[in-house]
Backbone bond lengths (Angstrom), bond angles and torsions (degrees), N, CA, C in turn:
res aa  C-N    CA-C-N  psi(-1)  N-CA   C-N-CA  omega(-1)  CA-C   N-CA-C  phi
1 M - - - 1.454 - - 1.532 108.65 -
2 V 1.309 116.18 130.10 1.453 121.48 179.62 1.523 108.13 -98.34
3 S 1.310 116.39 133.04 1.456 120.33 -177.56 1.526 111.27 -69.52
4 W 1.318 116.04 161.35 1.455 121.49 177.31 1.515 109.54 -56.78
5 Y 1.302 116.78 -43.08 1.461 121.75 -178.27 1.521 110.89 -59.57
6 A 1.317 117.08 -45.98 1.466 121.16 -177.56 1.518 111.12 -66.43
7 R 1.316 118.64 -31.53 1.464 121.10 -179.18 1.517 112.69 -79.70
8 H 1.334 118.46 -30.71 1.453 121.25 -170.66 1.523 115.32 -106.03
9 V 1.305 117.75 -2.79 1.452 120.56 -178.74 1.521 108.98 -110.24
10 T 1.317 115.69 129.74 1.457 120.15 177.69 1.514 109.09 -69.83
11 R 1.312 115.85 131.79 1.462 119.60 179.74 1.513 109.38 -72.29
12 R 1.312 115.69 129.07 1.455 120.57 -179.70 1.512 110.63 -83.84
13 T 1.316 114.71 151.08 1.455 121.02 175.44 1.521 108.08 -111.21
14 L 1.306 115.07 174.67 1.464 120.24 179.25 1.529 110.91 -60.44
15 D 1.319 117.46 -28.11 1.467 121.23 179.59 1.530 113.21 -65.28
16 H 1.322 117.65 -17.76 1.462 121.46 179.79 1.534 113.27 -81.83
17 Y 1.319 117.02 -6.97 1.462 121.17 -174.85 1.529 111.44 -115.22
18 K 1.321 114.51 154.43 1.459 120.59 173.78 1.521 108.39 -77.57
19 I 1.317 116.20 130.33 1.465 122.16 178.29 1.519 108.28 -108.79
20 V 1.318 116.36 130.54 1.458 121.67 176.91 1.528 106.77 -105.55
21 L 1.310 115.44 128.18 1.462 121.56 -178.51 1.514 108.24 -126.49
22 Y 1.321 116.68 126.46 1.464 119.54 178.65 1.513 110.61 -150.15
23 R 1.309 115.16 162.57 1.458 121.89 -179.58 1.524 109.39 -106.19
24 Q 1.324 116.54 134.09 1.448 121.14 178.56 1.530 109.91 -83.45
25 D 1.319 115.80 168.57 1.465 121.45 -179.86 1.530 112.98 -59.34
26 D 1.339 115.86 -31.34 1.462 119.07 -179.40 1.538 112.98 -82.82
27 G 1.336 117.12 1.24 1.462 121.71 177.28 1.515 114.92 96.63
28 A 1.316 117.93 -10.54 1.467 120.95 178.91 1.525 110.27 -73.53
29 W 1.338 115.50 149.55 1.463 121.42 179.20 1.522 110.55 -99.80
30 V 1.322 115.78 139.64 1.462 122.21 176.24 1.520 107.70 -118.36
31 A 1.326 115.24 129.16 1.470 121.91 172.71 1.526 105.92 -120.28
32 E 1.324 116.36 130.50 1.467 118.93 -178.10 1.514 112.38 -146.26
33 V 1.328 114.80 155.94 1.461 122.73 172.93 1.528 105.42 -111.48
34 P 1.334 117.82 101.94 1.466 120.21 -175.61 1.528 114.16 -60.22
35 A 1.328 118.10 -25.95 1.458 121.36 -177.36 1.525 113.43 -75.01
36 I 1.343 116.94 -13.79 1.458 120.39 -176.97 1.535 108.60 -121.99
37 S 1.311 115.78 114.75 1.448 120.75 -178.89 1.526 110.74 -60.53
38 G 1.320 115.98 129.84 1.453 121.23 177.76 1.510 115.50 83.00
39 C 1.324 117.91 2.65 1.461 121.53 -178.29 1.531 109.17 -94.75
40 Y 1.333 115.42 86.82 1.454 120.89 179.25 1.521 109.80 -152.81
41 A 1.324 116.18 162.09 1.464 121.80 176.93 1.514 108.65 -140.79
42 L 1.299 116.20 141.11 1.453 123.92 178.25 1.527 107.29 -123.05
43 M 1.345 116.26 113.57 1.463 120.91 -175.27 1.533 109.87 -140.23
44 P 1.335 116.94 165.26 1.472 120.05 -177.56 1.532 114.38 -69.86
45 T 1.344 117.96 -27.87 1.469 119.80 -179.90 1.525 110.36 -123.79
46 R 1.308 114.63 161.03 1.472 121.28 179.51 1.527 110.33 -62.13
47 T 1.317 116.83 -45.71 1.460 121.95 -178.88 1.524 111.36 -61.94
48 E 1.318 116.90 -44.20 1.464 120.77 178.61 1.532 111.73 -64.24
49 A 1.325 116.43 -38.12 1.473 120.19 179.22 1.523 110.84 -63.95
50 L 1.331 117.10 -43.99 1.456 120.38 179.53 1.527 111.42 -67.16
51 S 1.299 116.90 -39.03 1.462 121.40 178.55 1.529 110.61 -64.43
52 E 1.306 116.39 -46.07 1.464 121.52 179.13 1.526 110.67 -64.90
53 L 1.325 117.38 -37.04 1.457 120.73 177.65 1.530 110.20 -59.61
54 G 1.309 117.56 -39.50 1.461 121.00 176.71 1.518 111.87 -60.23
55 R 1.331 117.34 -42.32 1.459 121.20 178.38 1.532 111.52 -67.26
56 V 1.323 116.42 -40.32 1.476 120.58 178.03 1.523 109.81 -63.59
57 F 1.324 117.07 -44.37 1.464 121.61 179.13 1.528 110.64 -59.12
58 D 1.336 117.20 -45.88 1.460 120.83 179.86 1.521 111.33 -62.07
59 M 1.312 116.84 -38.71 1.463 121.44 179.19 1.545 110.31 -65.29
60 I 1.316 116.55 -43.70 1.473 120.42 179.20 1.526 110.34 -66.84
61 A 1.334 117.84 -41.64 1.459 121.75 178.99 1.527 110.55 -61.45
62 A 1.333 117.56 -40.87 1.459 121.27 178.31 1.534 110.63 -64.08
63 E 1.317 116.75 -39.33 1.461 120.93 178.47 1.527 111.15 -64.64
64 Y 1.341 116.99 -43.75 1.471 120.05 177.02 1.521 111.02 -62.20
65 A 1.339 117.28 -41.58 1.467 120.62 179.90 1.519 110.52 -64.35
66 E 1.318 117.38 -41.80 1.459 121.17 178.61 1.520 111.41 -62.75
67 R 1.318 116.41 -42.61 1.470 120.00 179.35 1.522 111.50 -65.93
68 A 1.322 118.23 -34.73 1.467 121.74 178.98 1.521 109.67 -65.59
69 V 1.313 118.34 -41.71 1.458 121.91 178.79 1.519 109.92 -66.77
70 E 1.341 117.74 -43.36 1.462 121.16 178.46 1.523 110.47 -62.67
71 S 1.326 117.39 -41.18 1.463 121.12 -179.04 1.519 111.26 -65.19
72 S 1.333 117.42 -41.81 1.460 119.61 -179.16 1.519 110.12 -69.10
73 A 1.324 118.63 -36.04 1.473 121.56 177.52 1.526 109.63 -66.31
74 S 1.313 117.31 -39.99 1.449 121.71 179.24 1.533 110.65 -64.91
75 R 1.319 116.20 -43.02 1.467 120.03 179.45 1.520 110.93 -64.29
76 S 1.327 118.14 -43.39 1.459 119.57 -178.26 1.524 110.65 -68.22
77 K 1.337 117.94 -35.71 1.459 121.30 177.29 1.522 110.18 -64.72
78 N 1.329 117.11 -43.00 1.464 120.94 179.58 1.523 111.25 -66.22
79 S 1.318 118.04 -34.75 1.463 119.58 -179.34 1.521 110.13 -70.18
80 R 1.352 118.07 -33.50 1.459 120.77 177.92 1.536 110.43 -69.59
81 T 1.324 117.37 -41.68 1.457 119.34 -178.31 1.519 111.47 -71.78
82 S 1.309 117.34 -34.41 1.465 118.66 179.84 1.514 111.18 -70.64
83 A 1.335 118.53 -25.57 1.458 121.02 179.13 1.536 110.54 -71.62
84 R 1.324 118.18 -23.87 1.460 121.78 -178.37 1.516 113.23 -89.57
85 R 1.307 118.62 -8.15 1.462 120.68 -178.43 1.520 110.02 -70.78
86 P 1.313 116.65 140.97 1.476 118.68 176.13 1.517 110.01 -71.62
87 P 1.322 116.57 155.14 1.472 119.29 178.93 1.522 109.96 -66.09
88 P 1.331 117.23 151.98 1.466 119.81 179.75 1.530 110.67 -64.41
89 I 1.330 115.52 149.68 1.459 121.27 179.59 1.521 108.45 -82.06
90 A 1.301 115.11 128.70 1.468 120.12 -178.58 1.516 109.46 -76.38
91 A 1.322 116.02 142.02 1.462 120.73 177.91 1.509 109.66 -76.21
92 V 1.318 116.02 139.38 1.456 120.06 -177.76 1.507 111.04 -98.23
């Protein structure tokens, strides 16, 4: 079952985000997406850093998609079980 969110929201690509690219003092290149926690790559060249950033972004996007499906399945399971619960007993 696909959640409402997954069906109605356009999936963003790396092109939708601001990428910050800079060189460290040791000469290594860092490419990062500040809007996404943990979305960065540290590589010896600029090209490698950008390429690796694309792979990191795809990995994070897949994780978010998986969690969205798990969350919607959990919600639908809870709604089915709560419908079967008997009403609370009123205090006399």
